[in-house]
C-alpha positions in Angstrom: 150.5 123.0 94.8 154.2 123.2 96.1 155.2 125.6 99.6 158.7 126.0 99.5 160.1 127.7 102.7 164.0 129.4 102.8 165.8 129.6 106.3 169.6 130.0 107.1 170.1 133.2 105.5 171.9 136.1 107.6 174.9 138.2 107.8 178.3 137.3 107.7 182.0 139.0 107.7 184.1 137.8 103.5 184.6 134.7 104.5 182.4 133.1 106.4 180.2 130.4 105.6 176.1 130.1 105.6 174.1 127.0 105.2 170.8 127.9 103.4 168.2 125.4 103.4 164.3 125.1 101.6 162.2 123.0 103.0 158.9 121.9 100.7 155.6 120.4 101.3 152.5 121.0 99.6 150.6 117.7 97.2 151.9 118.5 94.1 155.9 117.8 96.0 157.4 115.2 94.7 161.0 113.8 95.5 161.2 114.3 91.5 161.3 117.1 90.8 164.3 119.6 89.9 165.5 121.2 92.4 167.7 124.3 92.2 168.6 128.1 94.3 168.6 131.3 92.6 170.0 134.6 93.7 168.8 138.3 93.0 170.8 141.4 94.2 168.9 145.1 93.8 168.7 146.7 90.6 170.4 143.1 89.5 168.7 140.3 87.7 168.1 136.6 88.7 170.7 134.7 88.7 171.3 131.1 88.8 172.9 129.7 90.7 173.4 125.5 91.2 170.6 122.8 90.2 169.9 119.1 91.2 167.5 116.6 90.5 165.7 113.1 92.5 169.3 111.3 92.5 171.9 113.9 92.7 173.0 114.6 89.8 174.2 118.7 90.7 174.5 122.0 87.7 176.6 125.0 88.8 176.8 128.3 87.7 180.9 128.4 86.7 181.6 131.3 88.8 180.7 129.5 92.0 180.9 126.2 91.9 184.8 126.4 93.7 182.9 127.3 97.2 179.0 126.0 97.2 177.1 123.3 97.5 173.9 122.2 96.8 172.3 119.1 97.9 168.8 117.9 99.0 167.5 115.3 101.9 164.7 113.6 99.9 163.2 111.6 102.8 162.9 115.5 105.0 162.5 117.5 101.2 164.9 119.9 101.5 166.7 121.2 100.0 170.5 122.3 100.9 172.9 125.5 99.3 176.5 125.4 101.2 178.2 129.1 100.7 182.1 128.7 101.3 184.6 132.1 101.4 181.5 134.0 100.9 182.7 137.2 99.3 180.3 140.7 99.4 179.7 140.5 96.3 177.2 137.2 97.5 174.5 139.5 98.7 171.9 138.4 97.6 168.5 137.3 97.9 169.0 133.9 97.5 165.2 131.5 96.3 164.8 128.0 96.6 162.7 127.0 93.1 161.2 123.9 92.2 160.2 122.5 88.3 157.4 119.6 88.9 158.2 118.2 85.2 161.2 116.2 86.7 163.3 114.8 85.2 168.1 115.3 85.0 170.1 117.2 85.7 174.3 117.4 84.1 177.0 119.3 84.5 176.1 121.4 81.2 172.1 122.2 83.1 171.5 125.7 82.1 168.3 126.5 83.8 166.7 129.7 83.4 164.1 131.2 86.1 161.3 130.3 83.7 161.8 126.4 84.0 160.8 127.1 87.3 157.0 127.1 88.5 157.5 127.2 92.0 159.6 129.5 94.3 159.8 130.5 98.1 159.3 133.2 99.2 163.3 134.1 99.3 166.0 134.6 102.4 168.5 137.9 102.7 172.2 136.5 103.0 174.7 140.4 103.7 178.3 139.4 103.1 180.0 142.8 104.6 183.1 143.2 106.9 
């Protein structure tokens, strides 16, 4: 099993920044997992945000790569998402996810939610003036 616990969400004004964290634990977790962030706004489908592999190779949704940065600390089993210049349309529940199959992330990597077997409970991000 893998447990994923997100934190760091909250309310912020447009143009502000937030840093989300996701702590992973459990017998099945390893640093070889591909980790990712997704988000879901009300009445919308879950949307992939970014992904990272064990060597910190990354990939981003095209519309977000200029403002968001994914990273991980393998020693702490923790995934991060730095979000800058936030906009109201970034408001959503943000989820971290783990793909235990591992593998590599490359610039053209574009996963779907079904690629990930483990999910956190989500953390709410609200961007509003």
